[in-house]
Each structure stands twice: as structure tokens, then as C-alpha cells.
N, C-alpha and C positions, 0 to 999 in steps of 0.2 A: 797376443793371448785374448781370447773372449772372455770378458767378464759380465758377472752378474752383481750388481751394488745394492746395499741395503735392502737384502732379503729378509722377509718376514715369516717365511715356512720354508721347509726343507724336503718336500716331495720330489719325486724322481723326475716328473716332467721337466721342470725348468732346467735341470742338468742336461739331459738329453736334447733339450731345444739348444742350448748354447752350443753343442757340438755340430749342429747344423748351419751355424752362422757363419758368415765371412770373415776374412781376417779382419782384426782391429776392431770390431763392432762391440760396443758397450752398452748394455742395458740399465735401467733403472727400475726399481720396483716402486710401481704406483702405490700410495697409501690404499687404493681401492682394490688391490690385489692383482693387477694385470701387470706385465712387463711392458715398459715404455721405451720406444727407440726414439721418439719424435720429440719428446721433452716440450719445449716452447712452440715448435714449429707447428703450423697448421696446415694439413695436407688434404682438407676437405675445401671444395671450390666455393664458389660466391652464389651459385644459382639457388633458386628456392628449394629445389629437389635436394640439393646437397646441404643446405644450410639447415634444414630440419632435423638432421641427424646430431647437430651440435647441441641441441637443447635438451631439456630434462624430461619432456613430456612424452615424446615418441617412445623412448625406450620403456616406459610405463605400460603402453598400451600395444607395443609393437607385435609381439606374438600373438596375443588374444584377440585384437581388433584390427590395427592398421595394415600389419603384413597380410593377413588373410582377405581382407576388404580389396585391397589393392590388387593383390594378385588374381581374385576371383573375378573382379568387375572390370579392371583395366587391361592387365596382361591375357588372362586365358578365357576372358567373355563367357565364365560359367561352365567351362570344359574341365577345369581340375579346381579341386578342393586344395586347402593347405596340406591334409594328410596324404592325398594322393599325389601332390608335388613332392613331399618328402620322399614317398616311397620310390616314386620314379627316380629320383636323384640318386638315392640308396642302390636301385636296381643297376642304373647306369654306371656308378662308380665300382660296384662289386668289389667292396672293402674286404679283405681276409684277416684273419687274427695276424698280428704282429706287424702290420704294415704301418708306414708312416704316412698322414693325410694332412693336407692343408686346405683350409676353408678361409678364401680371401673374400674380404667384406663380410665377415662372421656376424656383425651386428651382436643381437643379445645371445647368440650361441644356440639357437633352435634347431640348426642342421648339425652343428658341430658336435653336440653333446651325443646325438645319435650316430655321428661318425666314430665317435671315441668308444663308443658302446661294440660298435661292429669290429673294430679295430684291436679290442679286448687288450692284450699286452703290448700292442703297439704305441704309437705317439700319434695324438691329434695337435695341431696348431691352429687357431682362430686368430687371423689378423683382423684389424679393422682401424680406421685413422679416427673414430669418434670415441672421446673419454666416456661420454655417457652411455653409449651403448656397451662398451666394454665393462664398464663399471655393472651394468645390469648383469651382463653374462655371468661375471664373476658371482654376482649375489644369487642367481639363480643354481649355482653349484654344479656338480658334474664329477666324472671320474677322475681319479688322480693321474691318469695319462692324456688329461687334456690342460694345455695351457694356451693363454689368451696374451696376444701381443699387439701394441699399438704401432703401427708401420704404414707405410705408403705403399699402396698396391702397384705404383708404377716404378717402386725402387725396392722390391723385396730383398729382404737383408740376407737371404739363403745362399749358400753355395750352389753351384751347378748340380743338377742330377740328384736331388736329395728326398723327394717323396714320390711315394708309390702312385698316390691319387691326388689330385688338385681340383678343388671345386671353387665356383664363384658363381653364385645364384643370387640374382638380384642386385649386383654391384657394377657389373663392367659398363653398363650403359650410363653410370652416374659419374665415371671418371673422366676427368678433363682430357687425358688422352689414352682412351680405351685400349688401342692397338698397344701402346707401349704396355700397358697392365698384361694384356694377352700375351705378350713377348715374354715378359717375366715369368708368367705362369708356366710357359713351356720351358724357359730355362731351368726351372728349379725342379722340374719333373724329372724323374728317372727315365731313362731310355725304355720304352715299352709301357711307362707309366700312363695312367688314365687321367684325361683332363675333362671336366665336365663344366659347360657355360649356360647359366639361365638367364636369359635377357629379352629384350624387345624384340619385334620382327615387323617387317612392313614389306609389301609386294614389290615396290620399285627397287631398284639394283643399288641406287646409291642411299646412303644414310642420311638422315636428317635429324638436325638438333632442334628439339621442341622449345617453346618459350620458358618451360619448366627446367631446362638444362639438361634434359634427358634425351640421349641419343637413340633415334630410331633405327636399328640396324637393317639395311637392305638385305634382301632374302639370302644372298650368298655371301655377304662380308665377312662373317665369323667363319664360314666353313673355308672359305678361299684363304682366309689369313692363316689360318691352322694349316692348311695345306702349304702354303709357302715357307713356314716354318718347318716344313718336314714331317708332319703328323701324318699318320695314316689311320685307317679303319675310321673314317670321319662320317658320322651319322646326324642328322637333324630331324628333330620331332618338333612340329610346330602346333601350338594350342592358341587359337584366337591371335592375339596379338603379341603373344609371346612364343619363345622357342628355346629348347634345349639341343645342344651341341654336345657331342661325345666323341672323343677322339684319343688315340694314343700317341705319344711321342715315339717318332722314327727313331731308330738306332742309330742315324747320321743327322738327326735334326740339326737345323741350323738357324740362326736368328736372322731373319731377312728383314 
């Protein structure tokens, strides 16, 4: 049986979240208000781009300064603002009331809060490996249908076929094994469910790890990977050095 220990609040989201977890998984309630699967385990890598999310400074300025600046200047080269990026992701996910939504690498919850509003009486779960980012997300508040969980994006704790929509914006290129993370996102999506990835993009076919530890995906790498997992209706939108890829999990999707 899945259990949640040391709970300090009794809203509906944690109970519904536990029902989505794989067998035998036990969670702890963090003093900062999020659920913690990792405990003392560190799932954030050692590169510069990964390590900055362990500290306390970035979460304080993430939504207002660092995230919009990095997105506009590095990823989208002035083609998308932070508000336009959020609207695009919401349009691609096309969340309906009552749906279950997963936000992988949710950070401080700037997308997850909007997903929860769109899902209304559904459930939105934001996962991240950073304690400080999740603490900031909880502090910013949100609807009672929103729950935050500290977990490894490459080992998502959920059962197969659980979420109507899975979003991963600004995170997959930071994972030590991004294609393992992608495989996990496909696995937990419902057949027919929507998957949206927001990441880096480069013209050459092969990906390349930068000195900052961030992978630059080749032009077709993410779309080809989704196709290999049996996803359908795959579309790619390129903005500067960034891309958004949207797909639906096929009815007979496999983990390639």
C-alpha cells in the first residue's frame, strides 16, 4: 500500500496523488510543504547548469528575472516573451477541466499553477529534484488541486498511463539522461494523452553537450525519440535556439 507519512495538511490533492503512485512507494512530507520521494538522495547533476538549482538564490529571482531573461536571450533570441511562452504551452497542452496534468521539472511552479487553473476539478502534479525550487513553489501558493513532489525525472514514481497531459519545459536538456526522462514521460501519459517538451534546438543532427552541462538537441532528436516510442501527431515549433515539441501517446506506444 502507498503511504504518505508526517502529513501536516489534509487537502484533497495528496490523497489523489498517492493513488497514481507505483506499488510500495512511500512519501514523506517535507517541512516546507511538498512531498518528498528522494529524501537524502541527490538527483541533480554536478554541472554548473544543474548545480545552480540547488542553491537558495535562484528560486528567489527565478520567475521574475532569471527564467524570462534566459528564455528570451538564450533560447528564443527575442522571439518569445515569458508570457507568450506560457500561453503557447497552454495552447499545446489544451487542458480540459477534470484532467490529470504532470509538470516535470516544475521549478517554482510558474507553469504548474496555470495548469491547475485550467484543470479545475482535475489534478496537477509538479515534480522537481530541487528542494529549494519546490519550497519556493509551495510558498507561492496555488489551488488545492495542485501538489508538488520531489522526484527524479528519470525515475518517475507513477503508474503507467496515468496523466492526460505531461509537460516538461526548460528541464529535459538539464537531465544527465534526457532520453530516459523522455521515456518516463511517455510511460506515465495516458494513451492519446498530450506530451509537450520545451527545450534547446540546434541545426546539426547530433546533440552536443555544452560546457555548462546543457545538451543542445539536434533538429530531429526529440521528434525522432517520440516517434520511436510510438507517439503520433508530432509537431515541432522552433523559436531561435529553442523548440517546443508536442505529441500524443499512441494507443500502442512502446518504450524503445
